[in-house]
C-alpha positions in Angstrom: -7.3 38.9 44.2 -8.2 36.3 41.6 -10.9 37.7 38.6 -14.3 35.9 38.4 -15.3 34.0 35.3 -17.4 36.1 33.9 -14.9 39.3 34.2 -12.1 37.5 32.2 -12.2 38.6 28.5 -11.1 36.1 25.8 -8.3 37.3 23.6 -9.7 40.4 21.1 -8.0 38.9 18.3 -7.5 34.8 16.8 -6.1 33.5 13.7 -7.1 30.4 12.1 -4.4 29.3 10.3 -4.2 26.6 6.9 -6.1 24.6 5.1 -7.8 21.6 6.1 -11.7 23.1 6.3 -12.4 20.1 9.6 -10.0 21.7 11.7 -11.1 25.3 11.0 -13.9 24.8 12.1 -13.3 22.6 15.1 -11.1 25.9 16.1 -13.9 28.4 15.2 -16.3 26.8 16.9 -13.7 26.8 20.2 -13.4 30.2 19.9 -16.9 31.3 19.6 -18.1 29.5 22.6 -15.2 30.9 25.0 -16.1 34.4 23.7 -20.0 34.6 23.2 -21.8 31.3 23.7 -23.9 29.2 22.4 -26.7 32.0 22.1 -25.2 34.0 18.7 -28.1 35.8 16.8 -26.7 39.3 17.7 -23.4 38.8 18.7 -21.9 37.0 15.8 -21.4 38.9 12.3 -20.2 36.7 9.6 -17.6 37.7 6.7 -16.5 36.4 3.5 -13.1 37.9 2.9 -13.3 38.0 -1.1 -16.3 39.9 -0.6 -15.0 42.8 1.7 -12.3 45.4 1.6 -10.2 45.6 5.4 -12.2 48.6 6.4 -15.0 46.7 6.6 -13.8 44.3 8.5 -12.9 46.9 11.2 -15.8 48.8 10.7 -18.2 45.6 12.4 -15.5 45.4 15.0 -15.9 48.8 15.8 -19.9 48.6 15.5 -21.4 48.0 18.9 -24.6 46.4 19.5 -28.2 47.1 21.8 -28.8 43.4 21.8 -25.2 41.7 23.2 -22.4 42.6 25.5 -20.1 40.7 23.8 -19.8 40.3 19.9 -17.7 37.7 17.7 -16.8 39.1 13.9 -16.0 36.1 11.5 -13.8 36.2 8.5 -14.1 33.6 6.1 -11.2 33.3 3.5 -9.6 36.2 5.3 -6.2 36.1 2.7 -8.4 37.4 0.4 -9.5 40.5 1.7 -8.4 43.2 -0.2 -7.7 46.8 1.1 -6.6 48.4 3.5 -8.2 51.5 1.7 -11.4 51.2 0.9 -14.5 52.8 1.2 -17.6 51.1 4.0 -20.8 50.6 2.4 -22.2 54.0 3.0 -19.9 55.5 1.0 -17.7 57.2 3.9 -14.7 55.9 4.9 -14.2 54.6 8.5 -10.6 56.4 9.2 -7.8 58.5 7.4 -5.1 55.8 5.5 -1.7 56.8 4.1 -2.4 58.2 0.4 1.2 57.8 -1.0 3.7 54.9 0.1 3.5 52.1 2.8 0.6 53.2 5.4 1.8 54.5 8.4 0.4 52.7 12.0 -1.1 55.7 12.4 -3.0 56.2 9.2 -3.8 52.7 8.5 -7.2 51.6 10.2 -6.3 48.1 10.5 -2.9 48.7 12.2 -4.6 51.6 14.2 -7.2 48.9 15.6 -5.0 46.2 16.2 -3.0 48.2 18.3 -6.1 49.2 20.2 -8.9 46.2 19.6 -12.2 46.4 21.0 -12.0 44.4 24.4 -15.9 43.3 24.1 -15.0 42.4 20.5 -13.5 38.8 19.3 -12.4 39.1 15.7 -11.7 35.4 14.0 -9.6 35.5 10.7 -9.7 31.6 9.1 -7.1 32.2 6.3 -5.2 29.5 3.9 -1.8 31.3 3.1 -1.9 34.5 4.1 1.2 36.7 3.4 2.8 37.0 6.5 5.9 39.0 5.6 4.0 42.1 5.0 1.0 44.2 7.0 -1.5 44.0 8.1 -1.0 39.8 8.3 2.5 40.4 9.8 1.4 42.0 12.8 -1.7 40.0 12.9 0.5 37.2 13.6 2.1 38.8 16.1 -0.6 39.4 18.3 -3.5 36.7 17.6 -3.5 33.7 19.4 -3.0 31.4 16.4 -4.6 28.3 15.9 -3.1 25.8 13.4 -5.2 24.3 10.4 -2.8 22.4 8.5 -3.6 19.2 7.5 -2.0 16.5 9.4 0.0 13.4 7.7 1.3 10.4 8.6 1.8 9.7 12.3 0.1 13.1 12.8 -3.3 12.2 11.1 -3.4 8.4 12.4 -2.9 10.4 16.5 -5.9 12.4 15.8 -7.6 9.4 14.1 -6.7 7.4 17.3 -7.8 10.3 20.0 -10.7 10.9 18.0 -11.9 6.4 18.7 -10.8 7.0 22.1 -13.2 9.8 22.6 -16.3 8.5 21.1 -15.2 4.9 23.5 -14.9 3.2 20.1 -12.6 0.3 19.6 -10.5 -0.4 15.9 -8.5 -3.3 15.9 -5.0 -2.1 14.3 -5.8 -3.6 11.2 -8.3 -1.7 10.9 -8.1 1.2 12.2 -4.8 1.0 9.3 -7.5 0.5 6.5 -9.4 3.2 7.3 -7.2 5.8 7.1 -5.1 4.2 3.7 -8.9 3.7 2.5 -10.2 6.9 3.1 -7.1 9.2 3.0 -6.3 12.5 4.6 -9.3 13.9 4.1 -9.9 14.4 7.9 -13.8 15.4 7.4 -14.7 12.5 5.8 -12.8 10.1 7.9 -15.0 11.6 10.9 -17.7 11.0 9.0 -16.6 7.3 8.7 -16.0 7.2 12.0 -19.9 8.2 12.4 -20.8 5.4 11.1 -18.5 3.3 12.5 -19.6 4.1 16.4 -23.6 3.0 14.5 -21.8 0.0 13.8 -19.7 -0.7 17.1 -22.7 -0.3 19.1 -24.8 -3.2 17.8 -21.7 -5.5 18.6 -20.2 -3.3 21.6 -16.9 -5.1 20.3 -13.8 -4.0 18.9 -14.6 -3.9 15.0 -12.3 -6.1 12.9 -10.8 -4.6 9.2 -13.6 -6.5 7.6 -16.3 -4.6 9.6 -14.2 -1.3 8.4 -14.9 -2.7 4.7 -18.4 -3.4 5.3 -19.1 -0.3 6.7 -17.1 1.9 4.1 -18.5 -0.3 1.2 -17.0 -0.9 -2.0 -17.8 2.6 -3.4 -14.3 3.1 -1.3 -12.7 0.2 -3.1 -9.7 -2.2 -1.1 -6.9 -0.8 0.6 -3.7 -0.3 -1.5 -1.5 -2.2 0.5 -3.5 -5.5 -0.5 -2.6 -4.9 -4.1 1.3 -4.2 -3.0 1.6 -7.4 -1.3 0.4 -9.8 -4.2 2.4 -8.0 -6.6 5.4 -8.3 -4.4 4.8 -11.9 -4.0 4.1 -12.2 -7.9 0.5 -13.3 -7.5 -0.4 -12.4 -10.5 -4.1 -13.8 -9.9 -4.0 -11.5 -6.5 -3.2 -8.9 -8.1 -5.5 -8.5 -10.4 -8.6 -8.9 -8.2 -7.4 -6.3 -5.9 -6.5 -3.9 -9.0 -10.2 -4.8 -9.9 -11.6 -4.0 -6.9 -9.4 -0.9 -7.3 -10.7 0.9 -10.0 -14.4 0.3 -9.4 -13.5 1.8 -5.7 -12.8 4.5 -7.8 -8.8 4.4 -7.5 -7.0 6.9 -8.9 -4.5 4.8 -11.8 -1.6 6.4 -11.0 -1.9 6.1 -7.9 -2.0 2.0 -8.2 1.3 2.7 -10.6 2.9 4.4 -7.8 2.6 1.7 -5.2 3.1 -1.2 -7.5 6.1 0.7 -8.5 7.3 1.2 -4.5 6.3 -2.3 -3.7 9.0 -3.9 -6.5 11.7 -1.1 -5.4 11.2 -2.2 -1.8 11.9 -5.7 -2.8 14.6 -5.2 -5.5 16.3 -3.6 -2.3 15.5 -6.4 0.3 16.8 -8.5 -2.2 20.0 -6.6 -2.8 20.4 -6.0 1.3 19.9 -10.3 1.9 22.4 -11.1 -1.2 24.9 -8.8 0.9 24.3 -10.8 4.6 23.1 -7.4 6.0 21.7 -8.8 8.9 17.6 -9.4 9.4 17.3 -6.3 12.0 18.9 -3.8 9.6 16.7 -4.8 6.6 13.6 -3.8 8.6 15.4 -1.1 9.7 16.0 0.5 6.7 12.9 -0.2 4.8 9.9 -0.6 7.2 8.1 1.9 9.8 8.7 0.6 13.1 5.0 -0.5 13.1 5.2 -2.4 10.4 8.4 -4.0 10.9 6.0 -7.3 11.2 5.8 -7.4 7.6 9.8 -8.1 6.9 8.8 -11.8 7.2 6.6 -11.5 4.0 9.0 -9.3 2.4 11.7 -11.5 2.8 10.0 -13.9 1.2 9.0 -12.2 -1.9 12.1 -11.2 -2.9 13.1 -15.0 -3.0 10.5 -15.2 -6.2 12.2 -12.4 -7.7 15.4 -12.6 -9.9 17.0 -9.3 -10.4 16.2 -9.5 -14.4 12.5 -10.1 -13.5 12.6 -7.4 -11.2 14.2 -5.1 -14.0 11.4 -6.2 -16.5 8.7 -5.7 -14.3 9.9 -1.9 -13.2 9.6 -1.5 -16.9 7.1 -2.2 -17.7 5.1 -0.3 -15.0 7.4 2.7 -16.1 6.1 2.2 -19.7 2.2 2.2 -18.2 3.2 5.2 -16.1 3.5 6.9 -19.8 1.0 5.5 -21.8 -1.5 6.5 -19.1 -0.5 10.1 -19.1 -0.5 10.0 -22.6 -4.3 9.3 -22.5 -4.4 5.4 -22.7 -7.1 3.2 -21.4 -5.4 3.0 -17.3 -7.7 -0.1 -16.6 -6.1 -2.2 -20.0 -2.3 -0.8 -19.4 -2.4 -2.1 -15.7 -3.4 -5.4 -16.4 -1.0 -5.9 -19.5 1.8 -4.0 -16.8 0.6 -6.5 -13.9 0.5 -9.6 -16.6 4.5 -8.9 -17.5 5.6 -7.8 -14.0 4.3 -11.2 -12.5 5.1 -13.3 -15.9 7.3 -16.3 -14.7 6.4 -16.5 -11.5 7.5 -20.2 -9.7 4.4 -21.9 -8.3 2.8 -18.3 -6.8 0.0 -20.2 -5.5 -0.2 -19.8 -2.0 -2.2 -16.2 -0.6 -0.1 -13.1 -1.5 2.3 -11.8 1.7 1.1 -10.5 4.0 -2.3 -11.6 4.6 
């Protein structure tokens, strides 16, 4: 016979594991909603792991309440909890601990609690990188309901953003979604904040938002995406490259990240040129150098490769490496980047058309 919904008890122990604060807070809210609902004044105890010892956590979990039948104890930064041996706030120990060597389960209040948790209390530990090879984290990892708050990257990050767009009913054109992630980066909290702005913007027009809409909402403070500079430099478009560089620097982009982008773009051109000269089939070039969602750029990449000789590419890469060394030694980054671009793109043959890929 199925139990009534009100008789179902949530898991008494939850571990929210990872460094992404946005995902951690999302997971915490789900756990608390299931454990104690919306009214939390008398049902919720909040602790900071760098301010307490394990005995204090266990004391909070064991303490009853006259005003709430179900309670939750949440410990943030739990990987910084000290102990397990400690005195509570009144100076009395909540239970015996081992005096010598490793604590035994029957002597360690933490392990004792894990073996027999209070069924009316949900203990939630938020931890970035606990040592899961040792107790109590070893035991916690095996007993707890574990929720991942690891930072999302690449395809996983884009999938998360796309899922949130669907939830909001917000439509972005493919290049607009790509620009959004490229601009903001992997900070999920910041990404969700920008989606809030785009949602308000989208309600005005009721249409799919374009890349121009994204840049208008984000503002110049975030600059233009790095791939625009990469496309311009790959096509030896010096004027366009310098424009993109100025926008990025004004937007606060890290100079070393710009150098990495330029270096990667020219290495990609060099590899394209070598494979084209070796008569590698077009599809194979694309498969080797581009992810599936970027194969549309193959034509512009092949065109860019025609604008360079091997000697030109070697000279350009040397210029970028020289700029990298000088920036790391304290030279003015803007000056070094402009000089590197000018030297890299020198001698371009009639490169007056718009940069490839746009």
